[in-house]
N, C-alpha and C positions, 0 to 999 in steps of 0.2 A: 403445739400449734396445729390447728386443723388444716386440712388440704385447702379448704376454701379461703382461709386467711392467707396462706402462702401464695395462692394464685392471684390474690388482690394486691400483693406487694409490687411496688414500682420496678424492682429489679427483674421480676418475672415478666412483667409487661415488656420491658426493654429487651429481654432475651427472646420473647416470642416474636417481637418485631424484627430483631436482628438476624435470626437464624437463616432466613432465606438469602440475605446478602452474604453471610459468612459461607453458606454452602456453595453459592455460585462462585465466590472468590476462590474457595478451596478447589473446586472442580476445575476452574480455569487454570490455576497454578499447576495442578497435577497433569492436566492435559498438555500444557505447553512446556513443562519442565524438562522433558527429554531432549528438547532442542537447545536449551540454554548453554551458551558458550561455544556453539558451533560457528566458526568464522565464515564458512562457506555455505551457510544455510540456504541462502537465496542470492540472486544476482544484484537486484536493484539496490537493496539497502547497503550493500558494500560500497557502492558509489556515494550514497547519501552520507554514510559515516565518514568516508574519505573527504568529501567536500566540506562537511561540517568541521572536521578536524583542521583542514587547511585554512578555513575561514579564521580560525583562532590564531593562525600564523600569518594573517594579512592577505590571503588569497581571496579573490572576489569571484563569486559565481557569475557565469556568462562571460567574464573577461579573462580570468586565469584558468578556470575549469568550466567546461561548457556542458549544459544540459538544459532541457526546456521545462523542468519542474519549477514551481514557484519558489522564490527565495525563502519563504517562510518554512518550507520543509527542511532546507539546509540549516536555517537558523535553529530549528528544533534539534537537529542532530548536533549542532555546535553546542547548544545548551546541555545536551546529554553528555558530551565530552567533558564538560566542566564538573561532572559528578566524579571524575577520576577513574582509576582502573583502566582496563583495556578498552573500554567503550563498547565492547561487543556484548557482554552479558548485560551491561547497563541499558543499552537500547532495547534489548529483548525484554528486560523487566519493565521498562516504561511502556513498551508495546503491550505487555500482559496487563498492566494496570488499565490501559485504555480499553482493552477487550473486556475487562471486568466492569468498567463503567458503562460501556455500551450494553452489556448483558443485563446490568441492573435496570437500565432504562427500558429494555425489552420486557423484563418482568413487570415493571411498573405500568407500562402501557397495556399489556395483556390483562393485568389484574383489574383493570377498569371494568371488564366484562366477564372474565373467567375466574376460576378458582386458583388457588396457589399452585397446585400440581401442574396444570397446563402452562402457567406462567413460568415456572422453573424449567419445564421441558423446553419451552421456546428459548429461554436464555441459554440453556446448555446446548441446544441444537445450534445456536449461533456460534458458540465457542467451537464446536466440533466441525462445522462447515468451513471455518477459516482454514483448517489444516489441509483441505483437499483443493484449495484454490490459491496456493502459494501465499497463504496468509500465516505461515508458521512464525515469521519473524516480524520485520518492521516495514512491511509494505505501506504505502501511503494511506490506504483505506483503513488500515488497522488503527491509525491515529484519528483520522477525521470522522470515522464512523461514530466515535464517542460524541463528537460535537454535533453530528447530524441527529443522533439519537436524542440528545438533549433538546435540539430544536423541535423534533417531533413530539417530545413530551410537553414542551411549552405549547405547541399547537393543540394538543389534547386538553391541556388545562384551560386554554382559551375557549374551548368548546363548553367548558363548565362555567366560565365567567359571564356575568351579565352586565358588567360595567365597562364602558369603553376604556377607562383609565387602567384597569387591570389587564385588559387585552393588549393595550398599547405597551405596557411594561413587559409582558410576555413576548410580544412581537420584537421589541428592541433587543431583548436578551437573546432570542433565537437568531436574529439577524447578525448580532455580533459573533455568535458561535459559528454561524455559516460563513461569515466573512473570514474568520480564522481558518475554517475548513478549506475555503477557496485558496488560501495561501499555502495549503498543503498539496492540493491538486485541483485543477480547474474543472475537472469533470463533475464536481459537486454542484456546478452552477444550475443545471436543470432542477435539482431538488431545491436549491435556494429560491429560484423563481417561483416554484410551486408553493412553497411555504409562505413566501411573501404575499402572493395572491390570496392564499388562504386567510392570512391575518387581516388583510384588507377587507375581505368578504365578511369576516367575523365582526370587524369594527362597524361595517355598514349595517349588518344584521342587528347589532346592539344599539343602533340608533345614533351613531356618531354623526355630527354635523359634517356636511360635505367639505367645507373649508378646512376644518380641523382634520378631517380624514385625509385630505390631500397633503397637509403638512406632516402628518404622521407617516404617510407612505413615503414622502421624500426623505424623512429622517431615517426610515428603515433602509432605504436604498443607500444613503450616505454611510450609515453604520456598517452595512454589508460590504461596501466598497472601500471602507477606511483602511483596513490592513493592506490591501493591494495598492491603494493610493499612497500610503506611507512608503511602501517599497519602491514604487515608481519615483516618488519625490526624492528619496535617498539616492537613487541611481542618477537622477537628473542633476542633483547637487554635486555628485562625484564626477560628472562629465561622461557618464556611460549610459545615457538614456537609450541610444540607438541599440546598444548590445542587449539591454533589458527588453526592449520592445520586440526585437527580432527573435530572441530566444523564447520569450513568453507567449507571443501572440502571432508572429508571422511564420515561424519555421514549421509549425504543425500543419499549416495549409500547403506547404511546399513538399511534404512527403508524398512519395508515390504509393499507391495502394498495393497491398499484397495481392498476389494472384487469387482468383476466385476460389480455386481449390483449397488454398491455404486458409482462407477465411471460412470456408465451409468446414474444414477440419477443426478449426478453432471453435466454431459454434457447436459442432458435434461433441467435442470434448466437454464443453461447458454443460450441455444438455445431459450428457451421460452422468457427470458428477452431481448435477443438481436436479435430476429427474424427480426424485422423491420429494425434495423440497418444493419444487415448482408445482407438482401435483397436489401436495398437501396445502400449499398456499392458495391454489385455485379453488379447492374444495372449501377452504376456510373463508375465502372471499364470498363464495356463494352462501355459506352458512351465515356470515355476517350480514349479508344483504337480506336473507330470509328473516332474520331476527332484528331488522332495522327499525327499532322504535325507541323512543326516549333518547337517552344519551347515545345509544348505539347509532341512532339515525344520523347524528352529526359526525360520529367517528367513521362511519362507513365511507363516505366520499373522501374524507381526509386520508385514511389508510390506503384506499384504492388509488387516489391521485398520487400519493407518495410513491407507491409501488411503480406506477407508470413513469413517473419522473426519474426514478432510479434506473429503470430500463433505458430511458433516454440518455442518461449519463453513460451507461454501458456502451451504447452504440455511437456515442458522440465522436469518437476518433476514427471510426471507419474500420478498425480492426478489432479483434475480439479475443485478446489474451484472457486466460481464465481468471487472472487476478483483477481484471477490470470488472468482474462480476461481484466482487466483494461487497460493494455498496448495496446491491440488489438483495443480498442475503438478509440484511437488516429488516426491511419491511416484510420480506418473505416469511421469516420465522414467526413474526408477529401475526401475520395472516394465517399461517399454518396452525397456530394455537387454537384458532376457532374451529378447526376440523377435529378437535379432540373431544367434541361433545358425544355423549353416549358411551357406555362402558366398552362394548366390543369394538365399535368403530373407532372410538377415541384411542383405545389401546393399540389398534392396528396402525393408525396414523402416527401415534407417538413412537412406536417402534421404528417406523419408516424414518422419522425425523432424526432419531438418535443412532440408529444402526447403519443406515445407508452411508453416511460419511466414513464409517470405519472400513468400508470396502475399498475406498479410494485413497486411503492414507498413503502418501508418497514414501518411497524408500528412504529418503534422506531424513525422515522423521526419527529414524532409529540410528542415525549415523553420527551422533555427536562426537564420540571418541575418535572415530575414523576421520571425521572432518578436522578435528584439532590436530591429530597426528599428521595427516596429509598436508595441511597448511604449514605445520612446523617444518616438515621436510622441504617443502618448496622455499620457505623463507631461508632455511639454512643453505640451500643450494644457491640461492640468488645473492645473498648478502655479500659474499666476497667480491662480487663483480659490480656492485653499485655504490661502492665507496668512492666518491669523486666522479661517478658516471651515473647516467639515468637508467631506469628500468623502463622497458616498453612492453606492455601487455597487448599483443596483437589480438589474442583471444585467450581469456582466462579470468581468474578471480581478481577483481580490482582491489580486493582487500590486501593483496600483496604490495601494492603501492603504500598502503597505510602501515602495514606491519614491518616493512623494510625501511620505512621513512625515506624512500628513494625519490629523487627528483623525477618529474614526469615530462617527457619531451614534447608533449602536445596538450593543447587545451581539451582535446577529446579523449579523456581518460577512459570513458566507457567504451569497450571494444565494439559494441554494436554500431556505434556512430560511423566508424570508418569502414566496417566490414559489411554492413547491411545496405544493399543497393536501393532500398526504399528511401534512404537518407541522403542520397547523392545530391539532390538540389536543396536540401533543407538545412544545411550546416553553415551556409554563408561563406564556405570555402570549397575549393575543388578537392575532393577526398584523395585523388591520385597525387596531386601536388603536395598535399599535406603529408601523405604517406612517404613521398620522396624526401621531403624535408626532415621527417622523423628519422628515417633510415640514414640520411646523410649526417645526422648528429651523432651517429655511432653509439647507440645505447650499450651499456656494459652487459646487459642481459635482455633477452627477449623471451616471452612466454607465448606458446602456441597450444593448440588443442587438437585432439585426434578427429573431432568432428565439431561442426559449428552448432551453436544453439539456435541461430536464426534459420529460417527455411531456405534462404538463398544467400550466397556470398558474392560480394562484388569481385569479379574476376581480375580487374585491373590492379587493385590494391593487393589482392592475393598473390598475383604474379610477382609484384615488386618484393614482397616479403620472402617468397620462396627463393628468389634470386639472391637476396641479401644473405639468407641463412646458408645457402650452399657456398657462397663466396667468402663470407667473413665470420661465420659462427660455427661453434662446435656444440654438439648435444651433450649436456653434462648430467641431466637428471630426467627421469620419466616417472610421473606420479599418477597411478590409476585412481580414479574415484568411482562413485556409483554409476554415473552416466557417461563418462568419457575420461580420456587420459590427457594429462597436461605435460608438455615438454618444456624443459628449461634449457635455453641456449645461452652460452657465454661467448663473448667476443673472442675471436681466435687469438689475437695478440695479447689478451689478458689471461689466457689459459695456457699454462706450461704443459708441454708434452702433447701426445696424441689425444684425440677425443676418447673419453672413457666409455661412451656408448655409441653404438651404431644401430640406427633404426631407419630404414629407407622411408617408411611411412611418415616419419616426423619431418622429413624435408618437404612434405606437401601439406602445409597447414591448411585446415579447412576454415 
């Protein structure tokens, strides 16, 4: 068999088409595998898994367990729990699959104008950048970025379409994806608005009649809002519409802003982590504009507008946690790929995209075994005291509620809600009164930490906890982790004999 005959075989063509997808998938798996199984990988997804699990036992978000994330996020984690196992590695694997899908779409969009190598570099850069922005596990953007990337791909395909029918089909598919993304986090709304406007413009440019264009636009809006509308309707039928509306739409506007210095520090951290990405994206945007002809002419305003709308989502909440920047990474790596033109310059910018994230890899990336061991020790210390009694995590990993299967003495299971002063007016209850009620229920065990994660701690609730610990609890375990130490307190009347540990600092929880 000649080489030419072999190259003409369908199997070889399939292999030639599949290898970039396989390579991106393998790289993603290798990059994220060191974190698999770590129960305390990050803070937020611990709550998402807890609420998802409790939903399967009849608990209702916003009513029994409070947060302001869309119910679709918790439904996603509930579905992941149905896969069996611990739920921890399962959500991390599903998150990895979403990263792979998003990276595939990054490659597909870049391939419209660039070669295979720049496309793969952009896809891998996306995977690497997630690690430095608290995207190691199951943050919201890890899931919905895959949906947003699909919508962007649909918009690019709409630029190639000449018939209104084809554009309308792509628009409705994109709006459905973005509607699902909105039910994972509302900050995707600016991107959804931009893509919606883009499809309307494409329909107009393709010669769609005004009356039909208006009908399609209304259908796009309805499709995008359908998932949220279904959630709202379900809560209305259950008699909990007020709870749904307050948590989802009202409470965010009642939060007090962080001090200016805190927000400046947050922005500085994001800029430091993403400096190479933003620089490369800026150069790529300029290069794209310089070569804006033919199909590129249509893609330039699309990609530039998407980038701007992603920044709008980043700034939507008024504070600037680094993981809020995860959606901006998606269009940034695509734009950055256009900076890879030219051998020497392209090589330099390619190295920036791929090597810069390695400088900022967080310490917990390498702490899977320690995380498993530390969590196991805390669960072992807590378990004897929460049989028939509740666990209260004043400050600590909410995964402990999940792993001990303990009852929770408050709707506000996420410690940040009662400890962070910016939340004082945004909970629908007085945090001090809620803290008093929780402590009056006499939890069997309380978890505190050596230092707070949030920049400021509410002094009134902190004082109540300190007083209760001194009066009614004994320190039974101390678990150091990478960034802080967790203290386990048992109720004094449940613990026989003297306190096994004495640590004056622990009596002053942060």
